[in-house]
Each structure stands twice: as structure tokens, then as C-alpha cells.
C-alpha positions as CSV (number, residue, x, y, z in Angstrom):
1,M,11.8,3.9,23.2
2,T,8.1,4.7,22.7
3,V,5.7,2.0,21.6
4,Q,2.4,3.4,20.6
5,Q,-0.5,0.9,20.4
6,R,-2.3,1.5,17.2
7,D,-5.7,0.3,16.1
8,P,-5.2,-3.0,14.2
9,A,-7.5,-1.8,11.3
10,D,-5.5,1.4,11.1
11,R,-2.2,-0.6,11.2
12,Q,-3.5,-2.9,8.4
13,R,-4.5,0.1,6.3
14,T,-1.2,1.9,6.6
15,A,0.8,-1.3,6.0
16,R,-1.3,-2.1,2.9
17,V,-0.9,1.4,1.5
18,L,2.9,1.5,2.0
19,A,3.4,-1.9,0.6
20,G,1.2,-1.1,-2.4
21,A,3.0,2.1,-3.3
22,S,5.8,2.1,-5.7
23,Q,9.4,2.6,-4.6
24,A,9.6,5.7,-6.7
25,E,6.6,7.2,-4.9
26,L,8.0,6.5,-1.5
27,A,11.4,7.8,-2.5
28,D,9.9,11.1,-3.8
29,L,7.9,11.6,-0.6
30,W,11.0,10.8,1.5
31,R,13.2,13.2,-0.5
32,E,10.7,16.0,-0.1
33,W,10.2,15.3,3.6
34,P,11.3,18.3,5.8
35,D,13.3,17.7,9.0
36,R,13.9,14.0,8.4
37,P,14.4,11.9,11.5
38,D,17.5,9.8,12.2
39,V,17.0,6.2,11.0
40,E,18.9,3.1,12.3
41,Y,18.3,-0.3,10.8
42,V,17.2,-2.8,13.5
43,R,16.7,-5.7,11.0
44,G,17.2,-5.9,7.2
45,P,16.2,-5.2,4.7
46,E,16.3,-8.9,4.0
47,Q,14.6,-11.2,1.6
48,G,12.9,-14.5,2.4
49,L,10.1,-16.8,1.3
50,V,6.5,-17.1,2.6
51,M,4.1,-19.9,1.8
52,V,1.0,-18.6,-0.1
53,Q,-2.3,-20.2,0.6
54,A,-5.4,-19.9,-1.5
55,R,-9.0,-21.1,-1.3
56,A,-10.8,-23.1,-4.0
57,G,-13.4,-20.8,-5.4
58,G,-12.5,-18.1,-2.9
59,R,-14.5,-19.8,-0.1
60,G,-13.5,-23.5,-0.2
61,D,-10.8,-25.5,1.4
62,R,-7.4,-23.9,1.8
63,F,-4.5,-25.3,-0.2
64,H,-0.8,-24.3,-0.6
65,L,-0.5,-22.3,-3.8
66,G,3.3,-21.9,-3.7
67,E,6.0,-19.7,-2.3
68,A,6.5,-16.0,-2.8
69,T,9.6,-13.8,-2.2
70,V,9.1,-11.1,0.5
71,T,11.4,-8.4,1.7
72,R,11.1,-7.0,5.3
73,A,12.8,-4.3,7.2
74,T,12.6,-2.9,10.7
75,V,14.0,0.5,11.6
76,A,14.3,2.7,14.7
77,V,13.2,6.3,13.9
78,R,14.5,9.0,16.2
79,S,13.3,12.6,16.3
80,G,12.6,15.2,18.9
81,G,14.0,13.1,21.7
82,G,11.6,10.2,21.0
83,E,12.1,6.9,19.3
84,S,9.8,4.5,17.6
85,L,10.0,1.3,15.5
86,G,8.7,0.8,12.1
87,T,8.4,-2.5,10.2
88,A,7.4,-3.2,6.6
89,Y,6.9,-6.3,4.4
90,V,6.7,-5.9,0.7
91,L,6.1,-8.6,-2.0
92,G,9.2,-9.3,-4.1
93,S,12.9,-8.6,-3.8
94,R,12.8,-4.9,-3.1
95,P,15.0,-3.8,-0.2
96,E,14.8,0.0,-0.9
97,H,11.0,-0.2,-1.0
98,A,10.8,-2.2,2.3
99,A,13.3,0.3,4.0
100,L,11.3,3.4,3.0
101,A,8.0,1.8,4.0
102,A,9.5,0.9,7.4
103,I,10.7,4.5,7.9
104,F,7.2,5.9,7.2
105,D,5.7,3.2,9.4
106,G,8.1,4.2,12.2
107,M,7.1,7.8,11.8
108,L,3.5,6.9,12.3
109,G,4.5,6.0,15.9
110,S,6.1,9.3,16.5
111,A,5.1,13.0,16.8
112,A,5.0,13.2,13.0
113,R,2.0,10.8,12.9
114,D,-0.6,13.3,11.6
115,R,1.8,14.7,9.0
116,V,2.5,11.2,7.7
117,L,-1.2,10.3,7.6
118,T,-2.1,13.4,5.6
119,G,1.0,13.8,3.5
120,V,1.9,10.2,2.8
121,I,-0.8,7.7,3.5
122,D,-3.8,9.7,2.3
123,V,-1.9,10.8,-0.8
124,L,-0.8,7.2,-1.7
125,E,-4.2,5.8,-0.9
126,R,-5.9,8.2,-3.2
127,R,-3.4,7.5,-6.1
128,Q,-3.8,3.7,-5.6
129,G,-7.6,4.2,-5.7
130,E,-7.4,6.1,-8.9
131,R,-5.1,3.4,-10.4
132,D,-7.5,0.7,-9.3
133,A,-10.5,2.5,-10.8
134,E,-8.7,2.9,-14.1
135,R,-7.8,-0.8,-14.2
136,R,-11.4,-1.8,-13.4
137,S,-12.6,0.5,-16.2
138,D,-10.1,-1.0,-18.6
139,A,-11.2,-4.5,-17.6
140,R,-14.9,-3.6,-18.0
141,S,-14.3,-2.3,-21.5
142,T,-13.3,-5.9,-22.5
143,V,-16.4,-7.6,-21.1
144,V,-18.5,-9.4,-23.6
145,D,-22.3,-9.5,-23.2
146,F,-23.0,-13.1,-24.4
147,F,-26.7,-12.5,-24.5
148,T,-26.2,-9.7,-27.1
149,V,-23.9,-11.9,-29.1
150,A,-26.6,-14.7,-29.0
151,R,-29.3,-12.3,-30.2
152,E,-27.1,-10.9,-33.0
153,N,-26.6,-14.4,-34.3
154,D,-30.2,-15.4,-33.8
155,G,-31.4,-14.6,-37.3
156,S,-31.8,-16.9,-40.2
157,D,-28.7,-18.3,-42.0
158,D,-29.9,-16.9,-45.4
159,E,-27.0,-14.4,-45.5
160,D,-24.4,-17.2,-44.9
161,D,-25.7,-19.3,-47.9
162,E,-24.8,-16.7,-50.5
């Protein structure tokens, strides 16, 4: 079994992108993938709970916010005589999503790494960026400029007396 050491920042990026993708997106990419490797489940997919911590004001003291459901899966991916492990954690109770994310994660440790980076990770990251930009734009359209509101109501009350 080959275990490739990956840069922690790269590992965080790919795990974030795979967990942030929709199950449908991952299923479509997997369905279209040529020469799929053999996949064997090592663990899961299985659901569990994690304790979520937060910080007051984003920078203050930590406190326990509550629990969240998480699904994890670990798979062994075999192709071309090599084997690599892939693991994924996704928020919520979504076993198929965790399994597909773990498969692509395992393929990142194989000879298909470059193809997965360009054909899966980069594509999903671009889509997620576009969705995030659209959400930010929608949120900005609802922002109220209170200084403008104050200036608009700064006149005399003569009109209200009639």
C-alpha cells in the first residue's frame, strides 16, 4: 500500500472542496470518470456526532455551541498495481457523499492525482467560488445604508402634518 505524504495546506484544500461539493456533483464526476479504480471500504460510511466549538465575537473565549452530525468514510483505492487510502468527513448524515469524497481523496494519493486535481478539485472549487460570489452579491443587495436613511428623514416634518 502506498502512502503519499501530502502538504497539509493542500490536504485541507482538497478535503474542504470535496466536503463542500454536493453529492450530485460528485456522483456526476464519478459516473463520467474513465477507467475507475477498484474501491474497497475500510471504514464506513458511518455517522457520528462531533462537538462544535465557537468563539464569542469570533476572537473571544471558546465555548461549546452544540453537537453536529458528521459522516465519515475510509476507502482503499486500487489501480495500476498501486493502492492508496482516502478518507472524507462531511457535515450531516450523507453516507453516499462521504463515500464519493473518500474515493476521490484516495485517488489523490494515486497515479491519477493530476487528473483528479484538474478534473475534479479545480472544477468543484471554481463552482463553489461562483456560488459563494453569487450569495455575497445577493446579501449585499439587502444591505441598508443607515446614513442615507437618516439623511432622507432629516427634513422638516411639515409634510407629515398635513
